[in-house]
C-alpha positions as CSV (number, residue, x, y, z in Angstrom):
1,M,58.3,67.6,93.3
2,F,59.0,65.8,96.6
3,R,60.3,62.8,94.6
4,G,62.8,65.1,92.8
5,L,64.0,66.5,96.0
6,A,64.5,63.0,97.5
7,L,66.5,61.9,94.4
8,A,68.7,65.0,94.7
9,L,69.3,64.4,98.4
10,I,70.3,60.8,97.7
11,F,72.6,61.9,94.9
12,L,74.4,64.4,97.3
13,L,74.8,61.8,100.0
14,T,76.1,59.1,97.8
15,P,80.0,58.9,97.3
16,H,81.2,59.7,93.8
17,T,84.6,58.8,92.5
18,G,84.7,61.9,90.3
19,V,84.5,64.4,93.2
20,V,87.5,66.7,93.2
21,Q,89.4,66.8,96.5
22,V,90.6,70.1,97.8
23,A,94.4,70.1,98.3
24,S,95.9,71.3,101.6
25,V,99.3,72.6,102.6
26,L,101.5,70.6,105.0
27,R,103.8,73.0,106.9
28,I,106.9,71.4,108.4
29,T,109.6,72.8,110.7
30,V,112.8,71.1,111.8
31,I,114.3,72.5,114.9
32,V,116.6,70.8,117.4
33,V,118.1,72.1,120.7
34,D,121.9,72.2,120.8
35,S,124.1,71.5,123.8
36,T,123.8,75.2,125.0
37,G,120.0,75.0,125.1
38,R,119.6,77.1,122.0
39,A,116.9,76.2,119.4
40,T,118.8,75.6,116.1
41,P,116.8,75.4,112.8
42,V,118.0,72.7,110.5
43,P,118.5,74.2,107.0
44,R,118.4,72.2,103.7
45,H,117.3,69.0,105.4
46,A,115.9,66.6,102.8
47,L,112.5,65.0,103.6
48,L,110.7,62.3,101.8
49,I,106.8,62.5,101.6
50,S,105.0,59.2,100.9
51,E,101.3,58.5,100.7
52,N,99.9,55.6,102.7
53,P,99.4,53.1,101.1
54,A,102.1,54.0,98.6
55,S,100.8,54.7,95.1
56,A,103.8,56.6,93.7
57,P,107.5,57.3,94.5
58,P,108.0,59.6,97.5
59,R,108.3,63.4,96.9
60,R,111.5,65.0,98.1
61,I,111.6,68.5,99.6
62,L,114.3,70.6,101.3
63,T,113.9,72.9,104.4
64,S,114.8,76.6,104.0
65,L,117.6,78.4,105.9
66,E,115.1,78.8,108.7
67,G,114.4,75.1,108.9
68,A,110.9,75.3,107.3
69,A,109.3,73.7,104.4
70,E,105.8,73.3,103.0
71,I,104.2,71.1,100.4
72,R,100.7,71.0,98.8
73,L,99.0,67.6,99.2
74,A,95.7,65.9,98.6
75,P,93.8,64.8,101.7
76,G,95.1,61.5,103.0
77,N,97.6,59.8,105.3
78,Y,101.3,60.4,104.7
79,T,104.7,59.3,106.1
80,V,107.3,62.1,106.4
81,E,110.9,60.8,106.9
82,S,114.4,62.0,106.7
83,D,116.4,61.2,103.5
84,R,119.5,61.0,105.7
85,P,120.5,61.9,109.2
86,V,121.4,65.3,110.6
87,A,124.5,65.7,112.8
88,L,124.5,68.0,115.8
89,D,126.8,68.0,118.9
90,G,128.0,64.5,118.2
91,K,124.5,63.0,117.7
92,A,122.7,62.0,114.5
93,Y,119.0,62.9,114.3
94,Q,116.4,61.5,111.8
95,W,112.7,61.4,111.7
96,T,109.9,59.1,110.6
97,M,106.5,60.6,111.3
98,V,102.9,59.8,110.1
99,V,100.5,62.7,109.5
100,D,96.9,63.1,108.4
101,V,96.1,65.8,105.9
102,M,92.5,67.0,105.9
103,G,90.8,68.6,102.8
104,G,90.7,72.4,102.9
105,R,92.7,72.5,106.2
106,D,96.4,73.2,106.5
107,A,98.4,70.7,108.6
108,V,101.5,71.5,110.7
109,L,104.3,69.0,111.6
110,E,107.0,70.0,114.0
111,L,110.1,67.8,113.9
112,T,112.2,68.2,117.1
113,G,114.8,66.3,119.1
114,E,112.0,64.9,121.2
115,N,110.3,63.0,118.3
116,A,113.5,62.1,116.5
117,D,115.4,58.9,116.3
118,V,118.7,59.9,118.0
119,G,121.9,57.9,117.8
120,P,125.7,58.4,117.7
121,I,127.1,59.8,114.5
122,T,129.3,56.7,114.0
123,D,126.1,54.5,113.8
124,A,124.5,56.8,111.3
125,A,127.7,56.9,109.2
126,N,127.8,53.0,109.0
127,S,124.2,52.8,107.9
128,T,123.0,52.8,104.3
129,A,122.1,56.5,104.5
130,A,124.6,59.1,103.5
131,A,127.1,60.1,106.1
132,P,125.7,63.0,108.1
133,D,128.9,65.2,107.6
134,A,127.8,65.7,104.0
135,D,124.6,67.4,105.0
136,P,124.6,71.3,104.9
137,S,123.0,71.4,108.3
138,S,125.6,69.1,109.8
139,L,128.4,71.2,108.2
140,L,127.0,74.3,110.0
141,A,126.8,72.4,113.3
142,T,130.4,71.0,112.8
143,W,132.2,74.1,111.6
144,K,130.3,77.1,113.0
145,D,132.8,77.5,115.8
146,S,135.6,77.8,113.2
147,V,133.9,80.6,111.3
148,V,134.4,84.2,112.7
149,A,133.1,87.6,111.8
150,I,135.6,90.2,110.6
151,W,135.0,93.9,111.3
152,T,137.0,96.7,109.7
153,A,136.3,100.5,109.8
154,T,134.6,100.2,106.3
155,A,133.5,96.6,105.8
156,H,132.3,93.4,107.3
157,G,133.1,89.8,106.3
158,S,133.6,86.2,107.4
159,G,136.9,84.4,108.3
160,L,138.1,80.9,109.0
161,L,140.2,80.0,112.0
162,I,142.8,77.5,110.7
163,D,145.3,76.7,113.5
164,A,146.2,77.0,117.1
165,Q,148.5,80.0,116.4
166,G,145.4,82.1,116.0
167,L,145.6,82.5,112.2
168,V,142.4,83.5,110.5
169,L,141.9,83.5,106.7
170,A,139.8,86.3,105.3
171,D,138.9,88.0,102.0
172,Q,141.4,90.6,101.1
173,N,138.7,92.7,99.5
174,V,137.1,93.0,103.0
175,I,140.4,93.8,104.8
176,G,141.6,96.3,102.2
177,T,144.5,98.4,103.6
178,A,143.6,97.9,107.3
179,A,146.5,96.9,109.6
180,S,144.2,95.8,112.4
181,V,140.7,94.5,112.6
182,E,138.1,93.2,115.1
183,V,137.5,89.5,115.1
184,Q,134.1,88.3,116.6
185,L,134.3,84.7,117.7
186,S,130.7,84.5,119.1
187,A,127.8,86.7,119.9
188,S,129.5,87.8,123.2
189,V,133.2,87.5,122.4
190,K,135.1,90.0,120.1
191,V,138.9,90.6,120.2
192,A,141.6,92.5,118.4
193,G,143.2,91.0,115.3
194,V,146.4,92.1,113.5
195,V,146.8,91.7,109.7
196,V,150.0,89.7,109.1
197,A,149.6,89.3,105.3
198,S,147.4,90.8,102.6
199,D,147.7,89.3,99.1
200,A,145.6,91.3,96.6
201,V,146.6,89.0,93.7
202,R,145.3,85.9,95.4
203,G,142.5,87.8,97.1
204,I,143.4,86.5,100.6
205,A,144.4,88.1,103.8
206,I,145.7,86.5,107.0
207,V,144.7,87.9,110.4
208,R,146.1,86.8,113.7
209,I,144.4,86.7,117.1
210,N,145.9,85.7,120.4
211,P,146.6,82.0,120.5
212,S,145.0,81.6,123.9
213,L,141.6,82.3,122.2
214,A,142.2,79.8,119.4
215,A,142.9,77.0,121.9
216,S,139.2,77.0,123.0
217,A,137.8,77.1,119.4
218,K,137.6,74.5,116.7
219,T,140.1,75.0,113.8
220,Q,139.9,73.9,110.2
221,P,143.4,72.7,109.1
222,L,144.3,73.4,105.4
223,A,145.9,70.0,104.7
224,C,148.5,71.7,102.5
225,E,150.5,68.4,102.2
226,T,147.8,67.3,99.7
227,T,148.9,69.2,96.6
228,A,146.1,68.0,94.4
229,G,143.4,69.3,96.8
230,P,139.9,67.9,97.3
231,V,138.3,66.3,94.2
232,V,135.3,68.2,92.9
233,V,133.6,68.3,89.5
234,V,131.3,70.8,87.7
235,G,127.8,70.5,89.0
236,D,128.7,69.4,92.5
237,D,126.6,70.8,95.3
238,I,128.6,73.1,97.7
239,T,127.9,74.8,101.0
240,A,129.4,78.0,102.5
241,I,129.3,78.6,106.2
242,E,129.1,82.4,106.8
243,A,129.1,84.9,109.6
244,P,127.2,87.7,107.7
245,L,126.3,91.1,108.9
246,D,122.7,90.4,109.7
247,R,123.2,87.1,111.7
248,L,126.0,85.4,113.5
249,R,126.2,82.1,111.6
250,G,124.4,80.6,108.6
251,S,124.9,78.4,105.5
252,R,124.5,79.1,101.8
253,S,124.2,76.5,99.1
254,G,125.0,76.4,95.4
255,S,126.7,74.4,92.8
256,I,130.1,74.5,90.9
257,D,130.0,76.3,87.5
258,V,133.7,76.4,86.4
259,I,136.8,74.9,87.9
260,L,140.1,76.6,87.3
261,P,143.6,75.8,88.7
262,N,143.4,78.4,91.5
263,V,139.7,79.4,91.8
264,I,136.2,78.0,91.4
265,D,133.3,79.9,89.9
266,S,129.9,78.9,91.4
267,S,126.2,79.8,91.7
268,L,126.8,80.7,95.4
269,R,125.5,84.1,96.4
270,A,127.2,85.4,99.5
271,S,125.1,87.1,102.1
272,V,125.6,90.8,102.8
273,G,128.9,91.0,104.7
274,G,129.5,87.3,104.4
275,S,132.4,87.1,102.0
276,G,135.4,85.2,103.3
277,A,133.4,82.1,104.2
278,P,134.8,78.5,104.0
279,V,133.2,76.3,101.3
280,F,132.6,72.6,101.6
281,G,132.0,70.0,98.8
282,P,129.3,67.3,98.5
283,A,131.2,64.9,100.8
284,G,131.8,67.6,103.4
285,Q,135.4,68.3,102.3
286,F,136.8,71.8,102.6
287,I,137.5,73.2,99.1
288,G,138.2,76.9,99.6
289,L,137.2,80.4,100.7
290,T,134.7,82.8,99.1
291,T,135.9,86.1,97.8
292,L,134.1,89.1,96.2
293,V,134.1,89.0,92.4
294,P,135.3,92.2,90.8
295,E,132.6,94.1,89.0
296,R,133.3,93.9,85.3
297,D,131.3,94.4,82.1
298,G,129.4,91.3,81.2
299,E,130.2,89.5,84.4
300,R,127.4,88.1,86.6
301,S,127.0,90.2,89.7
302,D,125.5,87.3,91.7
303,R,128.5,85.0,91.2
304,T,130.8,84.1,94.1
305,R,134.4,83.1,93.4
306,I,136.1,80.5,95.6
307,V,139.8,80.6,96.2
308,R,141.0,77.0,96.2
309,V,142.8,75.3,99.1
310,G,146.1,75.2,97.2
311,R,146.0,78.9,96.7
312,L,145.3,79.4,100.4
313,C,148.3,77.3,101.2
314,E,150.5,79.5,99.0
315,V,149.5,82.6,100.9
316,V,150.1,81.0,104.3
317,G,153.5,79.6,103.1
318,S,154.7,82.9,101.7
319,A,153.8,84.7,104.9
320,A,155.3,82.1,107.3
321,E,158.3,84.3,108.3
322,K,156.2,87.4,108.9
323,I,153.6,85.4,110.9
324,T,156.4,84.1,113.2
325,A,157.9,87.6,113.6
326,T,154.6,89.3,114.4
327,P,153.7,89.4,118.1
328,P,150.1,88.3,118.8
329,P,147.6,91.0,119.8
330,S,146.0,91.3,123.2
331,A,143.5,88.7,124.3
332,A,141.3,91.3,126.0
333,Q,137.7,91.2,125.0
334,L,136.2,94.2,123.2
335,P,132.7,95.6,123.7
336,V,129.9,94.0,121.7
337,E,126.2,94.9,121.0
338,S,123.7,93.7,123.6
339,L,122.2,90.3,122.9
340,R,118.7,91.8,123.4
341,P,117.3,93.8,120.4
342,F,116.0,97.3,120.9
343,P,112.2,97.0,121.4
344,P,109.7,98.6,119.0
345,V,109.1,102.3,119.6
346,P,105.5,103.3,120.5
347,A,103.8,105.6,118.1
348,G,104.6,109.2,118.7
349,A,107.5,108.5,121.0
350,A,110.2,109.6,118.5
351,P,111.3,113.3,118.4
352,Q,110.1,115.0,115.3
353,S,111.0,118.1,113.3
354,G,109.7,119.7,110.2
355,A,108.2,117.2,107.7
356,G,108.6,114.2,110.0
357,R,112.4,114.1,110.2
358,P,113.6,112.8,113.5
359,T,115.8,115.3,115.3
360,P,119.3,114.1,116.1
361,Y,121.1,115.6,119.0
362,Q,123.5,118.0,117.3
363,L,126.7,119.6,118.4
364,A,129.7,121.0,116.5
365,T,133.4,121.7,116.7
366,S,135.3,124.2,114.5
367,D,135.8,121.6,111.8
368,F,133.1,119.0,112.3
369,D,129.3,118.6,112.9
370,V,128.5,116.0,115.5
371,E,125.3,114.0,115.8
372,F,124.1,111.6,118.5
373,I,121.7,109.1,117.0
374,T,119.7,106.6,119.1
375,P,117.5,103.6,118.0
376,V,114.5,105.8,118.6
377,Q,115.6,108.1,115.9
378,V,116.6,105.3,113.5
379,R,113.1,103.8,113.9
380,A,111.5,107.2,113.3
381,S,113.7,107.7,110.3
382,Q,112.6,104.4,108.8
383,A,109.0,105.3,109.4
384,A,109.5,108.6,107.7
385,Q,111.3,107.0,104.8
386,A,108.2,104.9,104.1
387,T,106.3,108.1,103.5
388,G,108.8,109.4,101.1
389,V,110.7,111.8,103.4
390,R,114.4,111.6,102.8
391,Q,116.3,110.5,105.9
392,F,119.8,109.8,107.2
393,G,122.2,108.1,104.7
394,F,124.9,105.8,106.1
395,G,126.7,104.8,103.0
396,N,128.7,101.5,103.4
397,W,127.1,100.9,106.9
398,S,123.5,101.5,105.9
399,R,122.6,97.8,106.3
400,Y,124.1,97.8,109.8
401,V,122.0,100.8,110.9
402,E,118.9,99.4,109.2
403,E,119.0,96.5,111.6
404,V,118.6,99.0,114.5
405,P,121.3,97.7,116.8
406,P,120.9,98.6,120.5
407,V,123.9,101.1,120.4
408,L,124.4,104.8,120.6
409,L,125.7,106.1,117.2
410,I,127.9,109.2,117.1
411,R,128.4,110.6,113.6
412,V,131.1,113.1,112.9
413,T,130.8,115.0,109.5
414,P,133.3,117.5,108.1
415,R,132.1,121.0,107.8
416,F,132.2,122.7,104.4
417,V,133.7,126.1,104.0
418,E,134.7,128.3,101.1
419,S,138.4,129.1,100.9
420,F,139.8,132.6,100.5
421,W,141.0,132.0,96.9
422,A,137.7,130.4,96.0
423,R,135.9,133.5,97.2
424,V,138.3,135.7,95.2
425,A,137.7,133.6,92.0
426,R,133.9,133.7,92.5
427,G,134.1,137.5,93.0
428,A,136.1,137.9,89.8
429,V,133.5,135.9,87.8
430,M,130.7,138.0,89.3
431,T,132.3,141.2,87.9
432,Q,131.6,139.7,84.5
433,G,127.9,139.3,85.3
434,V,128.0,135.6,86.2
435,S,126.7,134.6,89.6
436,L,128.0,131.3,91.1
437,P,127.1,129.6,94.4
438,P,129.7,129.4,97.1
439,L,132.5,126.9,96.2
440,K,132.6,125.0,99.4
441,R,134.9,122.1,100.3
442,P,135.3,120.1,103.5
443,K,137.7,121.7,105.9
444,S,139.3,118.3,106.7
445,N,138.4,114.6,106.6
446,F,137.7,112.7,109.8
447,E,140.6,110.7,111.3
448,R,139.5,109.3,114.7
449,M,137.6,110.1,117.9
450,R,138.0,109.5,121.6
451,A,135.1,109.5,124.0
452,M,135.6,110.1,127.7
453,C,133.3,109.3,130.6
454,G,134.9,111.6,133.3
455,D,138.6,110.8,133.1
456,A,138.2,107.3,131.6
457,E,138.3,106.6,127.9
458,V,135.3,104.6,126.6
459,V,136.1,101.9,124.0
460,P,133.5,101.9,121.1
461,V,131.7,98.8,120.0
462,H,132.7,99.7,116.4
463,P,134.8,102.6,115.2
464,F,133.3,102.9,111.7
465,T,134.1,105.4,108.9
466,L,131.8,106.5,106.1
467,E,133.3,107.2,102.7
468,H,131.5,109.4,100.1
469,R,133.2,110.1,96.8
470,L,132.7,113.6,95.4
471,T,134.9,113.3,92.3
472,D,137.5,110.9,91.0
473,K,140.0,112.6,93.2
474,D,138.0,113.8,96.2
475,T,136.4,111.7,99.0
476,I,134.6,112.8,102.1
477,V,135.4,110.7,105.2
478,E,133.0,110.8,108.1
479,G,133.2,109.0,111.5
480,L,130.4,106.7,112.7
481,Y,131.2,105.3,116.1
482,A,128.9,102.8,117.9
483,F,128.9,102.8,121.7
484,D,127.3,100.6,124.3
485,P,124.4,102.7,125.7
486,E,125.6,102.0,129.2
487,A,128.9,103.7,128.5
488,L,127.9,107.4,128.2
489,T,125.3,108.0,130.9
490,P,124.3,110.6,133.4
491,T,126.6,108.8,135.9
492,C,129.6,110.3,134.1
493,K,130.6,113.6,135.7
494,T,131.3,114.9,132.2
495,V,131.2,113.4,128.7
496,T,133.9,114.7,126.5
497,L,134.7,114.0,122.8
498,Q,138.0,114.6,121.1
499,V,137.8,114.6,117.3
500,F,140.9,114.4,115.2
501,S,141.2,115.4,111.6
502,E,143.5,114.2,108.8
503,K,145.1,117.6,108.8
504,E,145.7,117.5,112.6
505,P,145.9,113.8,113.6
506,R,147.6,114.6,116.9
507,N,145.8,117.7,118.0
508,G,142.1,117.1,118.3
509,D,139.1,119.4,118.9
510,T,137.6,118.9,122.4
511,L,133.9,119.0,122.8
512,V,132.1,118.9,126.2
513,V,128.7,117.3,125.7
514,D,125.8,119.1,127.4
515,A,124.4,117.1,130.3
516,K,120.9,117.6,129.0
517,V,121.9,115.8,125.8
518,I,123.2,112.8,127.8
519,Q,120.0,112.8,129.8
520,Q,117.9,112.8,126.6
521,I,120.0,109.9,125.2
522,W,119.5,108.0,128.5
523,Q,115.7,108.4,128.2
524,D,115.7,107.1,124.6
525,F,117.3,103.9,125.8
526,A,114.9,103.4,128.7
527,P,112.8,100.8,126.7
528,H,116.0,98.7,126.2
529,R,116.8,98.7,129.9
530,V,113.4,97.4,130.9
531,T,113.2,93.6,130.9
532,P,110.2,91.4,131.8
533,G,109.7,91.5,135.5
534,L,112.1,94.3,136.1
535,A,111.5,98.1,136.2
536,A,113.8,100.6,134.8
537,G,116.1,102.2,137.4
538,P,116.2,105.9,138.1
539,A,118.1,108.2,135.8
540,G,121.8,107.7,136.2
541,S,121.5,104.1,137.4
542,S,122.8,101.2,135.3
543,S,122.5,97.4,135.4
544,R,126.3,97.1,134.8
545,P,129.3,99.5,134.8
546,A,130.2,101.4,131.7
547,Q,132.9,99.7,129.5
548,T,136.0,101.9,129.6
549,A,139.6,101.4,128.4
550,T,140.7,100.6,132.0
551,A,137.8,98.3,132.8
552,A,137.3,94.6,131.9
553,R,135.8,94.4,128.4
554,G,133.2,92.1,127.0
555,R,130.2,90.3,128.4
């Protein structure tokens, strides 16, 4: 018996070539710090993974949009190296790192500027590696300051700043019939833009901002003198630089499916609110602008169409006279959302009513119902939605509200009434023994709104509208205005709203907001006012003045 145990112990302690090794996961992140001190993930960066000593060709992986990648490896020693350099702020970064992978234990490798080989871009471009300007991450770093966000009352999109006159190319499907838009140049700078051309056939619109703002940003010239345009072929990898609704800048990659004289069809899928983004070819050359593909039977819904550079030049050329004759808009900065997100709401902090529905602060005029909605209520609405309770619907701006921006939302909804003749008709039918519900219709659609803090008008962060189609001919139009929470506070002597309808666009209904409602709203935003190391001030205090039409705008 003891002899058998000894033999078994010897067998277990003796190495065997047939033992199966447990694979582990190597998790890699690639993040560098830009010139502003902000940590910037490096998307779609190609890395080569080689075993030491080399027994097979290296494996190639790409980082995600968040600059992360992972690969399953057998235990051993590996070399992780860049396939080609990454360009950022005039420098080229590349990595060569050795890492040990242990059986049954995940390994983590962080590639940063501190452990990178850093050199001038010119040196990297003269090396045997591919030029860094062809890498999607370098394209994002190079052209992010040329890409802007476009806000209209009903939609959001991207745009491209093309010259020092302040001209911005955008998707006409985003602009629609708008004559003016908001152009967001960065997280803290947003200005007015005027639409100088809108070409529905070509799918392109031209927006102009004040030239003084364009002078400080990087522009992407169209190079219209080159009639043939950049050379690309089917199958080429392409990259779009977007300013979508849920983040300020980002890149999307895909490949070319079909090349036509004026447009390119591709596998690119635009982010929500990202249409109108510039697209670059495999060598970093600018090839066109993304536009929404019309929904048609049998057409892929995930396909993004690219308007080619030649077509863009046609739009700019045909609008040259109008561009010259149109005065530039003001360079004054408009309000933007706070850079700090609204913190999570503690359980039980949200006001509730009935079956868990958060209670908005409700008021009314003769023609409209008015609701004040804070992030506390949005969060409570999301929690109730998860339990199956139907909550607020925000139509075309649902994604914006879902992100819980730190703003005060004021929603203005038309009131429904039954007209005199509808009541007469329903009464006539009832005499025949048929009972019908009241035939109500909206009294009038929403046109616009003004908010006053005392005698000063407050400029909204966004003046949105919600459109709901009732029938082929009838549409309900609501207002959804976003305000900085520091604009309408207890420090205002009075808070007044003027709501204008389509029927009476010059004579608005005036509504004085109860001071108790303003106090409740102020309390809802208390978590956002508290920052680490600072206590919230007393009711009525504010860390900065409210943004009004007569005060300096922007942050």
